[in-house]
N, C-alpha and C positions, 0 to 999 in steps of 0.2 A: 569686312562683311561679318555676319553672324552664321555660324553653322549649327542647325539644330536638327532635333529628332522629333517626328511626327508622334504624338502621344495623346491617348484620349483620357479624359478625368475620370470616366468611368471604368476603364481597365488599369490605370496606374495611379497609384496612391499619391496625393500631392506631398510635394517637400516641405510646403509651409502649410500653417494654418492660420486661417482668418476667423477674427471674430469681432463684434462691435463692442465697444467699450461700454458698459452698462451703466447703471445707477445714474448719479446726476449727469455724467457726460452726455447720455441719450437725452435725458430730459432738458438739457440746455439745448441742444441741437434741435430738438422738436419744437421749441418756442423761438430760437433764434438762429440765424444763419452764420456758419462759420467762416472765416476770412482768412485766417493765419494760424500758425501754430509753432511752438518751439518746445523741445523736450530737454529734460533734464533727469539725472540719476533719482531727483528727489521728488519731482513733479512734473505735471504737464501743464503749459500755458495755451490756452485756446482764445484767440481774439474773434470778435464778432462782428457784423453789420451794423449794429446798435451802438458800437464803441466800446463796450465792455470787454475786459480780460478775464477770464475763469480760470482759477488756480485749481487744478484736480490732482489727486493722487493716481498711482498707475493703476488701481482698480476701477477710477472712475467716479470716485467721490469727490465732491468739491468741498474745498477748504476755506477758499475765499474769492471775492468777486471785486474787480477793481473797474471803477466807472470814470477814469480820468478823461478818456475821450467822448466826443459827441458825434463824431463821424465814425464810418467803417475803419477798423484797426487794418493797417496794411502791413506792418511786419513787427515782430517780437524777437528781441535777443535777450540771452541770459549769459552770465559770466560762468566760468569753469566751476565754481564752488557753489553756484546757486543762490548767492547772496543778493545779488543785484540783477535787475532786469531794465531794459529799454523798449519803448515802444512809439509808433508814429501812426498817424492817420491821414486821412485824404484831405483834412483841412489844413495840413501843415503843422499840426501840435507833435511834439516830441517829448516823451517823459522818461525820467531816467530816477529809479527810486529802489529801495530794498524791497525782497520778496517777502520778509518777515517783520519788516519795522518800516516806518515812513522817514528814516533818518536818511540825510544826505539826498534829499529829493532835488531834481533837477527838471526846469521846463523850459522848453524852447517854442516858439511860434513862427512859422515862415510863410511868408505868402504865395510860395509856389509849393507843388506837389512833393512831398516827402515819400521816396520809395522806400526808404528802409532807415534803421538807426542800429548800428553794430557796436557792441562793447567789446573792449578789450577783454580777452579770455581771461585775464590776471587783473581784471577790474578791481575786485575786492581788496587785493595786496599791492596793486600798483599806486604809488603815492602821486602819480600824475591823473589817475583816474580817467583815462583818455577811452574816447569812441569816436565813430564815424557816422555822419550822416550823408545821406545820398539824394541829391536833387537833380539839376542838371549839371552839378559840379559835386566834386567829392570834398566834403569839408571835414578834416581832423581836428578834434577838440581835446585839449589837455590843459591840465592846471598849471599855472606858472608859480613863481616863488611866492607870491601874495596869496595863494589858494585862490585865485581868480582864473577862470577858463579862459584860454586863448585859442582863436580858431584860425586855421590856416587851410587854403584851399590847395591840395596836392594833386588835383587833377579836373580838367574841364575841357570842353571844346567838341565832344562828340554826341552832343545831346543827353537826354536821361540817362543817368546810371541806375540800372533797374535792379541790380542784386548784388550781394557783397558775401564774401565767407571768409572769416578770419580764424586761423588755427596758429596759436601761439606766435612765432616771429613774424609769419607771413600771413598775408591777406590778398585775397582775389575779388575784383570788381569786372562787372560786365555793363557794357552799354549795348546799343543796338547793332554796334559797327565791330567791337572787339572785345577781347579779355585783358585786362590788366593784372599784373601780379606784383604786389610791393614787398619791399622789405621794410616791415614797421619799425624795426629797431633804428634803422638808418632813414626811415621815411623816403625810401628811392625806390625807383622803379626797376623791377627785377626783369620783367620781360613783358612784351605786348605782343599779341598774335591777333589777327583779323578774323572775323567771321567769314567762314567758308561754307555758304549754304545757298540753295537755291532761292533766287530772289523772289518767288512766288510766294515763299513760306516767310511771311509777314513777322518780323520780330516781337511785334505786339502781341501777335497770337503764338507764337513760338519762341517765347524768350529763352534766355540762357539759364541753365541750372547747373550749380556747382557743389562738389562734396569733396572733403578731405578723406582720402585713403589713411594716410599717415601724416605726421607733421611735414613731409617733405613730399608727399605724391597728391596730386591733384587730379579729380575727375572733373571735366567739363562736357556738358551735353547740351546740343543745340539742335532742335527737330530730331532728325534721324542720324545726326552725326554725333560721335562721342570721342573725345580726346582724352588719352591717359598723360599726364604731364610730371615729369620729375624734377625736384630742385636739386641741383648739386653743386658742392662747393669748388670754386676755381682753383686750379692747380697753382696758379700765381695772379696775384691781384695787382691790377694797374692803377696807377695813379688818377686816371682820368674816370675810373669806375666807382663809384660811391658805396658798392656793395661787393662781399666776396662769392656771391652766388650767381647762379645763371640756371635757367629753366630749359629743360629738354623735352620734347615731345616725344614719347616713346612709343606710342602706339596711336593710330586713327583709324575707327571703323566704322561702317555705317550699318544701322538696324535694319533687318529685313522686314519686319511686321510689327513696329512700334514708332510712335513718335513720344519723345520724352517730356515728362511732366514732373519728374523729379528723379533725383540720383541720391543713392546713399552706399556706403561701403557695406560690404558683408564677409568679413574676414579679408581673404585675398582676392574675393570676388566681387561683383558689382551688382547692386540691386536698383532696379529700374521701374518707376511709376510712368504709365503713359496711355495712350489711345492707340488702338489698333489700326493699322497701315494696310488698307485695303486697295489693290490696283493703284497704288500711289497716292490715293486720297484717304482723308482722315475720317474715321468712323468714330464719333463719339457717343455711341449708344451705349458702351460699357469701357470699363478702365482693365488694363492690363498690368500684372505685376511679374516680371522677371527676374531671375538670377542668371548672370552671365560669368562665364570664365574667361579673362581677357588673355591673349596673347599677342605677339608683336603686330601682326597685321589683321588679325580676326579674332573674333570672340565665340566661344561655345556656348550655346544656350543649356542651361542646366535645369531651368523650369520655367513654364510660363501658363500662369492662372488668370483667369478672368476673375477680378475681385468682386463679392456681393454687395456692390454698392447702389443705392438709390440715385440714378441718374438725373436728379432734379434740375441740373444746369449741364448746358452743352458747351460750355467755355472752358477750355482747356486750363486757362489761368486760377479757375476756380478750385483746383485740386492741388494738394500739395503733400510732400512727403519729407518726413523728419525720422531720425534714428536715433535709437538709444543702444549706442555701440557695446556697452558692458554687458547687456542681457540679451544682444541679437534681436532686438524688438523694433519693428518699424511701423511707424504711426501714420496712418492714410486720412487726411483730412477732406471730407467733401463739404458743399453747404450745408447738409442735413444730417450726417453722421461721422462718426470718428471710427475707424477700423484699426485693429491692430494686426499685424502679421508677424509671425514668429515661425522658427523650425519646427516642424511638427515633431511631436514626442509619442511615447507610447500611449498616452490617454488619448491623443487625438487619433491615432491608428484604432483605438477600441472605439471612439466615437464613430469613425468612419465603418467600422465592421457592424456596429449597433445599427447605424443608419441604412446599411445594405442588408439588415436582418441576417448577418453571418454570425449569429450568436455563439454556435460552438467555436468558431476561430477566436472571437473574442475571450471566450472562456480559457482557452488554450493560451493566448497571449497572457492573461492573468496569472495563470500559474507560472509559466516558463520566465515570466518579466516582474516578477511582483514588487522587486527592489526599485524598478524604474519608474513605477507607476504611483501617482501621486492623488489624482483627482478622483479615481474610481476604486470601487471595493468589488472584492469577489462576490460579496452578497448582493450588492445593487446590480452588476451585470449578470448575476445568475438569475436575479427576479426578472430581467428582461428576457432571457431565455426561456424560463419557467413560463411566464405568458405566453410567448410564442409557441411553446410546446402545447399549451392547454388550448390556444385558439386553434391550432392546426391539429388537434387530436391526438398528438404523438405521446401517448401516455406512457408507452414501455420507457421513454428516456427520463420521465418526470423522477422516478426514485432514485437512480443513481447521481442525478444532478442535485436533488435535494440534499442527498447525505452529504455532498461534496459542499455546498454552501451553508447549510443550516447545522451542520454538526449536531451538537446535542441542544441546541436552543430552542427549548420547548414552545414558547410562545409562537415561533415561526413555524414549527411543525403543526401546532393546533390550529392556527390560521389557515393553513393549507388544507388540513382535515376537513374544516367547514366548507371550504371552497370546494374540494373535491365531493361532498356529500351531496351537493346540489348536482352535479353531474353523475352520481352513482358510480364513482371510479375511486373510491377510497382503497380498494383492495390492490391498486398498482403499487402503494408504497409500502405494504405490510412487512416487507423484506429489509426495509431502510429506515424505519421509524425507530427512535429510542425505545427500547423494551426490556431493560434491566432496571431492576429495583432501586439501583443507585442513580440510573439515569432514566426517567420515565416522564411520560406526560400526565395530564390530568385524568381522572377516572372517565370524564365523559367523552374524551377523544377516543379511547378505546371502546366505548360503548357505541359510539356513532358508527365505528367500523364494523363492529360486530353484528349491529343493527343491519348494516348493508349485506352482510353475509347471509343473515337470516331472511332477507327478502329476496336476494337475487342469486346467492351462491351457497345454499343450504348443505351441499355435498362437502364443501370445506369447512362448514362451521365447526365441527367437532374437534378438528386438528387446531383451529385458532383458539377455540375455548381452552383448551390444554395449554396451548404455546403462550397464551398471555394471564395464565393463572396467577392471581394476585393483584393483577393491573386494573380490575374494573370490579364493579358491584354485582356479583352472582345472582342477586335477586332481581335487579332490574333486567338483566338479559334474559334470567327465566321468564319474567313476566312476559318480556317482548315475544319469545318463543312461542308461549302459550297461546298469546293473541294470534300468531300466525297459525297455529296447529289447529284453531277453530274452523278455520275455511280451507286449509290446505295440507292435509295430514302427510307427514314425511319421516321416514324412518331415521334420515340423519339428525332431524331436526330433535327426534326423541332421544337419540344417542347423545346430543349436546345437552339435553335437560338432563339425562343421567350423570353425566359429568359434573354440571352444576350443582346437582344434588349432593354427589359425592364431595364436592368442594365445601359444601355447606354441612358437611358431616351427617348427612342424612343417608347412611349407607344402605339400610334395609330397602328404602323406596328407590335409591339408585338401582339396587340388586334386581329389583322387581322389573324396573325398566329394560335393565339390559338382557334380562332372560326373555322378556317378553319380545324384544327385537333380534334375539338371538346373537347378540354383540360379544363373542367369546372372547376377545382381546381384554374388553374391559371387565368382563366377568372375572376373569381369572386374575387381572389385576387387583380387583377388590378382594377376592379370596385370599390372594398372597398378602396384601397389605393390612387388611382388616380381619383376619382370621377369629380372633379373640371374641370379636363383637358379633360376627355374623355365623359361627361355626353351627348353632342350632338350626337357624334359619335355611343355611345351606342342605343340612341333612334332611329336612322336610322336603327339599325340592330337587333330590338327587337324580331322579328320573329326568327331570327338566334338564338338569346340568349335563346328563349323558347325552340326551337327545341333541344338545348344541354341538358338544365336542367329545364322544364317549372316551376317546383316549386320554386327553388331558384331564377330564374328569377323573378317570380311573387312576391316573397316576396322583392325583391330588388326595383322593380319600386313601389311597395306599400309603402316601407319605405321613398322614397324620395318624397316630396312635390313638387319637381321642376316639375315632370311630371304631366299634367294635366289629370285627370281622363277620361273624355271624349274622349281626344286624344289617349290615350292609349288603351280605349276601340274602338275606331273607328279602331286602327290598327288591333286589335285583333278579331275583328268582324267576321272575317271568320273562325277563328279557335276557335269554341265555347269551347273547353275544357281549352285552354289557358286564354280565357276571364274569365271564371267562377273562374278558379283559383286565377286569379289577383283580381277579385272583392272580393273574400272569404278573401284573405290577406289584402286587404284595408279596409274591413270591420272591420276585427280583430284589426287593428292599429288605423283606423279613420272612424268610422261610419257615421258621418256626411258627409264625403266627398261624399258619394252615394246617388244618387236620387232614387226617388221611383221605377222608372224602374228598376235599378240596383238592389234594394232589391227585387222586384218580380221575376227576373231572379235567384237571389241565394235562394228564396224559391223554385222554381221549380226545381233547381239543387240539392239541399239538399232532396228534397222529392224523387227525382227519383234515386240519385246515392249516397246520404250519409244520410241515415234517421237518424243516431245517431247524427248528428251536426244540425239536423232541430230544436228541441225544445230549445236547447240554442240560436239558432239563432232569433226564434221567441221571447224568452224572452228580448233580447236586443233590437230588431229592433221596430221601430215605424212607419215605412214608407212603409211597404208592404201591398198590398191590401187584406183586410181581406176575402173578398168573394172567390177570387180566390186561397188564400191559403187554405181556407176551402175545397174548391172542389178538390184541389188536395190531400190533407190529406185524405179525404173521398175516394177518388179514389184510392189511394196507399193502404188504410186499416190502417192507422197510427192512432191509437186510441187515443194514450196519447196526440198527437199534436193536434187531432181534438178535445178533451175534453178541453184542453187550449184554442184553438181559440173560442170554444162557451163560455167560460168563460171571455175571452177577449170581446166579443160582448155583454156580459151582459146575456147571457142565461144560469143561474146558474143550473137551474133544469135539462136542457138537458146534461149540461157537468157532473153533479152528477149521472144522470143515465147512461151514458156512462162508467163512472169510475167503478159503481157497477155492471153494466150487462155485459159490454164488458170485462173490465180488472179483474172484481172480486176482486178488491183491496180494502178492508174495512178500512184499515189503512189510505191510500190515501184520502179514501173518508171522513173519519173522520178529517183528516188535512184540506181539502177542506173546510168543514163546518165551523172548527174553525177559519180559515182565514177569511171567509166571514162574520162571527158573526151574522148569521140570524137564527132564531129559527124554521122558516118555513123549512128550510134546514134540519135541524135535523129530522123534522119530516117526509120529504121525504125519507131521508136515512133509517128511521124505516120502512117506508112503503115498501121500496124496498127490505129490508133484511128479513122481516117477511116471505115472501115467499120463502125465500132460506135458509132453515135450516143451509146449511154449512156455509153460510156467518153470520147468526144470533148468532152462537156462538162466532165468532171472535169479533161482535159487543158488545155482553155481556160483554167480558173480558175488552174492552177499553172505553166504552162509559161512564162509571160511574165517570170517571175523569171530564167530561165535562157538563153532564146534569144529571138531576135525572132519574136513572136508572129504577124507576117505570113507567115512560112513555114508556119505551120498554117493560117492563114485561107486563103492561096491554094490550098492542097491539097485544101480541103474541096469536093467536087463540087457544082454547082449544083442548087438543087432539094432537096438534103438537109435532112430535119427534124431539128433538133438540139433537144432539150428544155433549156429556160430558156437558149435562145442570147442573148437580149437582155440578161439580167443577166450572162452570160460576158463580153459584148462591153462592157459598161459597167466591169466589174471590170477587163478589159485595160487599158481607156484610162484607168482611173483609176490603176493600176498605173503605166502608162507616164508619165502626168503626175506622178506622186509620183517616179519614176526621174529624170525631167527636173529636178524641184525638187530633189532631193538633189544631183544632179550640180552643178547651177548653185551650191547652198550650199556644196557641198564645195570648188567653185573659189574662192569668195570666201574661204572660210576659209584655203586655200592661198595665194591672193594676200596675205590680211593677215599671215600667219605669215612669208612670203617677205619682206614690207616690214620688219617688226619685226625680223627677224633680220639682215637686210641693214644696217638702220640701227644695230643693235646692234654688227655687225662693223665698221663705218665708224668709229664712235665709238671704239672700241677700237684702230684702227689709227692715229687722229688723236692718240692719247695719246702725250707724248714720251717718249723712252727716256733713262735716266740715262747719262751717260758721264763716268766717274772723270777726274779731271785728271791721273792717271798712267799711264792707259791707253795703249797703244802698238798701232798698226797691225799686224794680224795677217800682213799681206803684207810690208811693207817694213822693219817693226819700229822705226819712227819715232815720236815722240810724236804723238797725234792733238791735243792742246791746246797751242797755241802761246802764249807770253807776248806776243809781238808779234802784234797783230792781222792786220799787214798780211802776215804769214806765214801765217796761217791757210788752210787748204785745206777743201774741203767733205767731209763725212764720211758714211759710210753704215754705219748702226748697226742690228744685227741684235737680235731680242728673245732671242736665245741669249746676250746680253752680249758677242758677238764685234764688234769695230769695224774698220772699213777706211778708207783715204782714198778718196775718189772716183776718184781717177786709178788706183788699184792694183788696182781691180775691173774684170774684164771684163764689158763691156756686153752682156747678152742680154735675151731677152724674159722669161726665167724666171730672176730674179735670186735665188741662193741663196748661204747662207754656205758658203764652200769647206770650212773645216774639218768643220763638221757634217755636210755632205753627203757628204763622203769617208769619215767614220767609219762612217756609216749604210751606206753602199755597202759597205764593207769587213767589216762585220758580216754582212751578207747572204750576202756570196760565203762567207765561212768557214762560215755554218750551212748554205748550199745544199751547199758541197763535202764536208761533214764526213760 
């Protein structure tokens, strides 16, 4: 029995791929009816009912046609090397001849029907050139010593012998009743076993089919029964047996759903061609091709496919199966077509995915298994997917796909752009097309896409015009925009026109457009990049620039010294906000460029509108009127700024009083006193804080670092309640002790450094000074060193290498080298009098 699993062709992918052999093979079978087939590694032989034999290559191209027979060809055999072939027809004619030449042609004619003519697989190299012919008897032909063919009948008596299969040493033959296996080297019967089949299945309609799995393993199929036979060598040969081999049937199983029409090996598995068995009856409406995995008593069905054949005949004997084992290909011949089956590969998988419109999966297979794919290319599969996306209007996936399959092939991109232009969908690929100057498309492609933006996406047009600068002709795009503006004004279109004018170096025209539409970004870009060309035009339109963005414009005019401050101020005089912003920017960049009146205006502006900026301005400026500034600060209640101005005017008492009484900021008051370095201010600070207990505590915590804290403590009235006084006193005492400890530590460090430096100086002074033997006294010019020790005098040697006799030097408390001292003194007077 055959165990199988139900599978749907729609759900599971076929393990095998089927295709009709094209070209001449199809043409032949369109005009003639196929009757038999033989396959070799070099070619395919197809016999027809007209008696012709066509030699085809494996791609289906015809190389030769033989017309030896006049009636339908029954069987074709070819030797292992493919050099010779044998054929027979229904009128009893048999021909043996070379496939490439007509040498050694042999012809026979029989009165009876010849079912087959089978060549020895080694026919080309066998000196006997043996072959077998089957009629109602089995005739064995081989050459004798005189190079003549001698025939011997090796089997007869069971009716017609319908089929034969010869593999090296062994050959198998089948009648309607049994199968006989011969050892051809001994011309002896190896085994004979009878047909074990339902008598209702007539052998004429369900003939035997045989195939060799290996040289010693034979498959025999009869209707729905399959036998696996193994030829084994005998352990001990008897004298009564002419051969040393025997046959063992290792497995017999019945197919569940197929009647055998052909058998072939598939590695260790079995390939079966047959008709479908339905309720025990034969269904010849279509053919099945199955792969079975054999076991001892059963077989597992690996796959089962309905073959796409034109069922022009209902006779099972009109279909045949032949195998090309070396390439794992099976050739299925019907009267009207030749179908090739082979294991499905990656290309077949892609074909199935494309056929089922699973294009994304097909692309994934192309990427992941590129080394295994031979017939398809990423570009071709990608184009299928692209067309599908366009047909289904999934435009968002078009760009990434085309970037993957087109790369930088400009011709493909240009073709796509023309296609998308008809759909007004060019904008979907703008982020994916080549747009670098070294990898770009032709000008027309970018112009077509920009025209689409002009018509349907004007808001995005300026960005695209800037992005593709240099990739299109700006004059053509400019003309298209002008045509559009005639009936549909749009600021974004005008902005794009300004950019195009700028790219054509028509900067003044571009500036006019940008100002008219208040495009601040482009105005400032023009001013920044082309100032030298536009500087005079800019000044004429200063108010318009201020109206667009007065802060950016003010900063621009303040940055460029080309514009006179007074002239700019005169033009902005009627627009005070603009003027003050310009003066502020100019002061930040170049304070000296403003006069006293400008500084006064800024003081008033900051005092009234920007108080936070006033104090930094007052600290930097030296030209503002102090009295006017003081009045404004007092009027606006700006205490911090008022205190600063009093300090600036020299009224430190008033400034300190404001800090303490108005701001109540003791820490700032302490900093103020420290910076002024006046003792009277500390006393004023103490007097101001004594009457304010909440400030007195803060003063107690910080003043100890700057003055003697006892001054403050003595000034505190008796009985005055001070919050957290205890903690403040503890801190004062702690700080005082810390100061004492620091002072003592510093004194120790100083003493230690003094001692170490003095010792170093003393050691340096104790070092001897080298006095050369030929040195002279710098005063008397007599030798310092005498040969006679009794005449040696005391010597005074200086580090400057000048030496004197002791008697020649005037004795003073400050002993100096006379030469070096006079030289230094002379240089000093020369420098001073110069």
